[in-house]
N, C-alpha and C positions, 0 to 999 in steps of 0.2 A: 742215763740222763733222760728226763722227760720233757715233752713239748706238746703243745696242743695242735689240733687241726688248723686253728686260726694262725698259729705261728708258721706252720708249713704253707698255708695258703698265701701269706704275705711273701714268703720267699719264692714260691712258684710264680706268682704274678710278676714279681720283679725280674726274675730270670727269663721269663717268657716274653718280656717286653723289650723291644729294641729302641723305641723312641724315648729319649731322655726326659722329655716333658711328661710323657705317660708314666715313666718310672716314678718320677717325683709327684705325679698327680697334680700338676700345675698347668695353667693355660700357657699358650705360646708367648703371650705378652706379659708373663709373670714378672713382678718386680724382684729385685735382689732380696728384699726382705721376705717375700713369699717363698722364694727358692730356699733361703736359709731355714725358714720355718719348716718347710716340707722335709728338708734334709734332716733336721733335728728329730722330727716326729718319726720318720722312717728309720733313721739310724738307731733310735732307741728300740724300735720294733724288731729289727733284724740283726742287731749287734750280736756277734757270737758269744759274748759273755752273758747276754740276757736271753738269747734264743738258742736253744740246744738242737733245733731241727737240722737235719742234714743240709748242707749247702748254705748255711747261714752266712758263712764268711764270704762266699761268692756273691750273695745278694748284697751284703754290706759293701763290698768293693764296687758293685754295680751302682749303688746309690751314691757312693763317694765320687765315682767317675762322672756320673750324670751331673751331679752338683758342681763339680770342678769345671766341667765344660760350659755349663750355663752361667756360671759366675764370671768366667773370663770373657770380657766383652768381645774381643777379636774372635775367639774360638766360637762363641755363641753366634756371632754374625755368620761365620763360615758354616756352622751347623745348620742354622736356619736356611741358608742358601742351599745346602746339601739336601735338606728336607724338601725344598721346592723343585729340585732338579731330578732327572732320571736317576734312580738309585743304583748303587752297586759299584760306582767308579771309584769311590774313596771311602768305603765303609770302615776300613781300619784306621783312617786318619783320626778318628775320634775315640779310638781305643787307647786311652791314656795309661801309662804305667802308674803304679801306685805312688811312685816318687813324684811324678808330675802332678797327680791329683793332690797329693799332700802339699806341694808347693803352692798350688793355686788356692787351696782351702786355707792355708796359713796366711797367705797374702790377703785374702778376703777378710779373715778374722782380724788381722793387724790393721787393715783399713778401717774396720768398724771401731776398734779400740782407739786408734788415732783420732777419729772423729769425736768420740766421747771425751777423750782427754782434752782436745782442743776446746770443746764446749765448756768443760769444767774449768779450764784455765781462764776462759773469757768471763765466766761467772765470778770466779775468784777475784779477778782484776776489777770487775765492775763493783763488787761489794766491798773491796778493801782499798780502793783508790780514795785518796783524800777528797773530801767535798770541795768543790771549787766555787762555792758561794762567796760572793763579794759581801763582806761585812763592813759596815760603816765603822770608822774608828770611834772608839768611845773616849770622850773627853770628860774629865772631871772638873 
């Protein structure tokens, strides 16, 4: 299986980075949309089905864990607090299992879908609701 030096460089950068914001290459005040966009971009670069470099799966898991932590508001608040504190006392607290990362990412995706569906339903109701214009009765 072949891979480029660029493929290998992406994986090496991710695996040598411990800060979730740096893994995703987003600022500390990144919005949810910025985090999701960064996740999508990186996941495509390091997904084991697309990147045959050694440790691609490990890099992919690291990207998913970073994304899951930063998308969960409570966990992100704790993580930000952890970054501001003396390091080392709770490093493994943010080492999510793959199942926990999956649950958070699915919830974030479902939240986005629910928002879209709600908006579409509102538009549907707006355009299909009967017009409430008062019409004067026509007398012949």
